[in-house]
C-alpha positions in Angstrom: 92.5 119.9 75.2 89.6 120.5 77.6 88.6 117.1 79.2 85.0 116.1 79.9 84.4 116.4 83.6 82.3 113.5 85.0 79.3 114.1 87.2 79.9 114.4 90.9 79.4 111.5 93.2 76.6 111.9 95.9 75.7 109.8 99.0 73.5 106.9 97.8 75.4 106.5 94.5 76.8 103.2 93.5 80.5 102.8 92.7 82.0 99.7 91.2 85.4 98.2 92.0 87.6 97.0 89.1 90.8 94.9 89.2 92.6 96.2 86.1 96.1 94.9 87.1 97.1 92.8 90.2 94.6 90.3 91.7 95.2 91.2 95.3 91.5 91.4 96.1 91.5 87.6 95.8 94.5 87.1 98.0 93.4 89.6 100.8 89.6 89.3 101.0 89.5 90.7 104.5 91.3 93.9 103.5 89.3 94.2 100.3 86.1 94.0 102.3 87.4 96.5 104.8 88.1 98.9 102.0 84.7 98.5 100.5 83.0 98.9 103.9 85.0 102.0 104.8 84.4 103.6 101.5 80.7 103.0 101.8 80.4 104.1 105.5 82.5 107.2 105.0 80.8 108.7 102.0 77.4 107.0 102.0 78.1 105.1 98.8 77.0 101.7 97.7 80.1 99.6 96.7 79.8 96.7 94.3 82.2 94.3 92.5 82.8 94.3 88.8 82.4 90.7 87.5 86.0 89.8 87.8 87.1 92.1 90.6 87.9 89.1 92.9 89.4 86.8 90.3 92.5 84.8 91.0 95.7 86.7 90.2 97.0 84.2 87.6 93.6 84.2 85.8 93.5 88.0 85.7 97.0 88.1 84.3 96.0 85.7 81.5 92.8 87.5 80.6 93.5 91.3 80.0 90.4 91.4 77.8 88.3 90.4 80.8 89.7 93.1 82.9 89.0 95.7 80.1 85.5 94.2 79.9 84.9 94.9 83.6 85.7 98.6 83.0 83.3 98.6 80.0 80.6 96.9 82.2 80.9 99.5 84.9 80.8 102.4 82.4 77.7 101.0 80.6 75.9 100.0 83.8 73.3 102.8 84.4 73.3 102.1 88.2 77.1 102.8 88.5 78.1 106.4 89.1 81.8 105.9 89.8 84.6 103.4 89.4 87.4 102.7 91.9 90.5 100.6 91.2 91.2 97.7 93.6 95.0 98.3 93.5 97.9 98.8 91.1 100.4 96.2 89.9 102.5 96.2 86.7 100.2 94.8 84.0 97.6 97.5 83.0 99.5 98.3 79.9 98.2 95.0 78.4 94.6 96.3 78.5 95.2 99.2 76.0 94.4 97.2 72.8 91.1 96.0 74.5 89.8 99.3 75.6 87.0 101.3 73.8 87.8 105.0 73.9 84.5 105.9 72.4 82.7 104.0 75.2 84.7 105.9 77.8 83.9 109.2 76.2 80.2 108.4 76.0 80.0 107.4 79.7 82.1 109.8 81.7 82.2 108.7 85.3 84.5 109.4 88.3 87.4 107.0 88.0 90.1 106.7 90.7 93.3 104.8 91.1 97.1 105.2 91.4 100.4 103.5 90.6 100.0 101.1 87.7 96.5 102.6 87.2 98.4 105.5 85.6 97.8 103.6 82.3 94.1 103.9 82.7 94.4 107.6 83.4 96.3 108.0 80.2 93.6 106.0 78.4 90.9 108.3 79.9 92.9 111.3 78.8 93.2 109.9 75.3 89.4 109.5 75.3 88.9 113.1 76.4 87.7 112.4 79.9 89.1 113.6 83.2 90.1 111.1 85.9 91.4 111.2 89.5 94.8 110.0 90.8 94.5 108.4 94.2 91.9 106.3 96.0 92.2 102.6 95.7 90.3 100.0 97.7 93.2 98.0 99.1 95.3 101.0 99.9 93.6 104.3 100.9 90.1 103.1 101.4 91.3 100.1 103.5 93.6 102.2 105.7 94.1 100.4 109.0 91.6 101.5 111.6 89.7 103.7 109.2 90.3 106.2 106.4 92.6 109.1 107.2 90.8 112.5 107.5 93.1 114.1 104.9 92.0 111.5 102.4 88.4 111.9 103.3 88.5 115.7 102.9 90.4 115.5 99.6 87.9 113.0 98.2 84.9 115.0 99.2 86.3 118.3 97.8 87.4 116.7 94.6 85.0 114.0 93.6 81.8 115.0 95.5 81.6 118.8 95.1 80.8 121.0 92.1 82.6 123.9 93.7 86.2 124.7 92.7 88.5 122.4 94.7 90.5 125.5 95.8 93.7 125.7 97.8 95.6 122.6 98.6 97.5 121.9 101.8 100.1 119.4 103.0 98.7 116.6 105.1 99.2 117.4 108.8 100.9 114.1 109.5 102.3 111.1 107.6 103.5 107.6 108.2 105.9 105.0 106.7 104.9 102.3 109.2 104.0 99.2 107.2 101.5 96.7 108.5 101.1 93.3 106.9 98.0 93.6 104.7 97.7 89.8 104.8 97.1 89.7 108.6 93.4 90.3 109.4 94.4 90.9 113.0 96.1 94.1 112.1 93.3 95.6 110.1 91.9 97.7 113.0 95.3 98.8 114.4 96.1 102.4 113.5 99.5 103.1 112.1 101.9 105.4 113.9 101.7 108.9 112.4 104.2 111.7 112.8 104.0 115.4 112.1 104.5 116.3 108.4 107.3 118.6 107.6 105.4 119.8 104.6 106.1 120.7 101.0 109.5 121.7 99.8 109.6 124.7 97.4 112.8 123.9 95.6 113.0 126.4 92.7 111.0 128.9 90.6 110.1 132.5 91.1 107.0 133.0 88.8 103.5 131.6 89.2 102.3 129.1 86.6 98.8 127.8 85.8 98.0 124.8 83.6 96.2 121.5 83.5 97.5 118.7 85.8 99.0 115.7 84.0 101.2 112.8 85.2 101.2 109.8 87.5 103.7 107.1 88.5 107.0 107.8 86.7 107.8 104.1 86.2 104.5 103.6 84.4 104.7 106.7 82.4 108.0 105.5 81.1 106.4 102.1 80.3 103.7 103.9 78.3 106.0 106.0 76.2 105.7 105.2 72.5 102.2 103.7 72.9 99.0 105.1 71.5 97.9 106.5 74.8 101.0 108.5 75.8 100.0 112.2 75.6 101.2 114.2 72.6 103.6 117.0 73.1 100.9 119.6 72.9 99.4 118.1 76.1 102.4 119.2 78.1 102.4 122.9 76.9 102.1 124.9 80.1 101.0 121.9 82.1 101.7 121.1 85.7 103.4 117.7 85.7 102.9 115.6 88.8 105.3 112.7 89.3 105.8 110.0 91.9 107.6 106.7 92.2 106.5 103.3 93.6 107.4 101.3 96.6 110.0 99.5 94.5 112.3 102.4 95.3 113.9 103.0 91.9 117.4 104.5 92.4 118.1 108.2 91.8 120.2 107.3 88.7 117.2 105.5 87.2 114.9 108.4 87.9 117.4 110.7 86.3 117.4 108.5 83.2 113.6 108.7 83.0 113.7 112.5 83.3 116.3 112.7 80.6 114.0 110.8 78.3 111.2 113.3 79.0 113.7 116.1 78.2 114.9 114.5 75.0 111.3 114.1 74.0 110.6 117.8 74.2 108.4 117.6 77.3 110.5 119.4 80.0 110.9 122.5 78.0 107.1 122.8 77.6 106.1 122.4 81.3 104.7 125.2 83.4 105.5 123.5 86.8 106.7 120.2 88.3 105.3 118.5 91.4 106.9 115.5 93.0 105.2 113.5 95.7 106.9 112.1 98.8 108.7 108.8 97.9 107.9 105.8 100.0 110.3 104.0 102.3 113.2 106.4 102.0 115.1 108.3 104.7 115.1 112.1 104.7 118.6 112.0 103.3 117.6 109.7 100.5 114.6 111.8 99.8 116.6 115.0 99.5 119.1 113.2 97.3 116.3 112.3 95.0 115.0 115.9 94.8 118.6 117.2 94.3 118.8 114.7 91.4 115.6 116.1 89.9 117.0 119.6 90.1 120.2 118.6 88.4 118.2 117.2 85.5 116.1 120.4 85.3 119.2 122.5 85.2 120.7 120.4 82.5 117.5 120.8 80.5 117.7 124.6 80.9 114.8 124.7 83.3 116.3 126.0 86.5 113.5 128.5 86.4 110.7 125.9 86.4 108.6 126.0 89.6 109.4 122.7 91.4 107.5 121.6 94.5 108.3 118.4 96.3 107.0 116.2 99.1 103.3 116.3 98.1 100.8 113.8 99.5 99.7 111.9 96.4 100.4 108.4 95.1 102.6 106.1 97.1 102.4 108.2 100.3 100.4 108.0 103.4 98.0 109.6 103.7 97.0 110.0 100.1 95.0 112.8 98.6 92.9 112.7 95.4 94.5 114.7 92.4 92.1 115.7 89.6 94.0 115.1 86.4 93.1 117.5 83.7 91.9 120.2 86.1 93.5 123.7 86.0 96.1 124.2 88.8 98.0 127.3 89.9 101.5 126.8 91.4 102.7 130.1 93.0 106.3 129.9 94.4 106.0 133.5 95.6 103.0 133.0 97.8 103.9 129.3 98.3 100.4 128.3 97.3 99.0 125.6 95.2 95.3 125.6 94.1 92.9 123.8 91.9 91.1 126.7 90.2 88.0 124.9 89.0 85.6 122.1 90.0 86.9 118.7 89.0 83.4 117.3 88.5 80.2 118.6 86.9 
């Protein structure tokens, strides 16, 4: 299914912040304001709040219909050109009964978020509209000391240009240093960054091209069996991007989720698999995770599937912007990944 590409964002456009899951904007107002300010200053955008973006966490949890209404408000507001999630959480799935797919389809706009926002990406896909995995106000936009150049370049190429996104590259550096988001005194302190050892080309000998699909593995598993989980046809020849959250699910649990995908007929249909760098794991733990994925692929009869790991999307710092639904080529021979079309119109 070809998804509707939303119009590109331009300097001067207005973007709205929505809190579709956790109410951390209320708990960390200084960081929330830093994210809004850095997003505005970096890209020349005007950033506004949806009506309940700063609501208290307990209230947001108790009112999923209000969270859905905020998304509808941003979509119908003619002044709003794009929508950015405040942060993830674990509660977006409760919005599904309240969301209007026809409204999403009638008002295609750039929508970004990651982690639990995977649910909304599935909803957008069900509505036939492309969306963008990455950029959240409290995480990437509010990066301590300013947004990372890798994130800035990825956002501009993906959400603000009508040229093909083109060849992707690993971030030149990365970090796992954690600074307390609750401490305003740390907001301007840059984290310690180290050289990135890059992508890992773990298997596959033939190039594959297909639309990008995926998100946070825990949330994809939560969504299985719901009305918004993609049909099997959506995975035919697709490039599946997976990542896991800061909760560090064990390798055994990840294997169980992958076995479910295989049992559901998904693995056999894939054109390629991408896995982003997991957060807060040692190199040994990370390699054990990837070895576990390879074992599951082998058991599924897909030892031939191009599998590239250690990408910089999702729960990884810095974080790029991945255009879901766009056509991607993964070439294990040339060791090249590219987005072959514009992600916006």
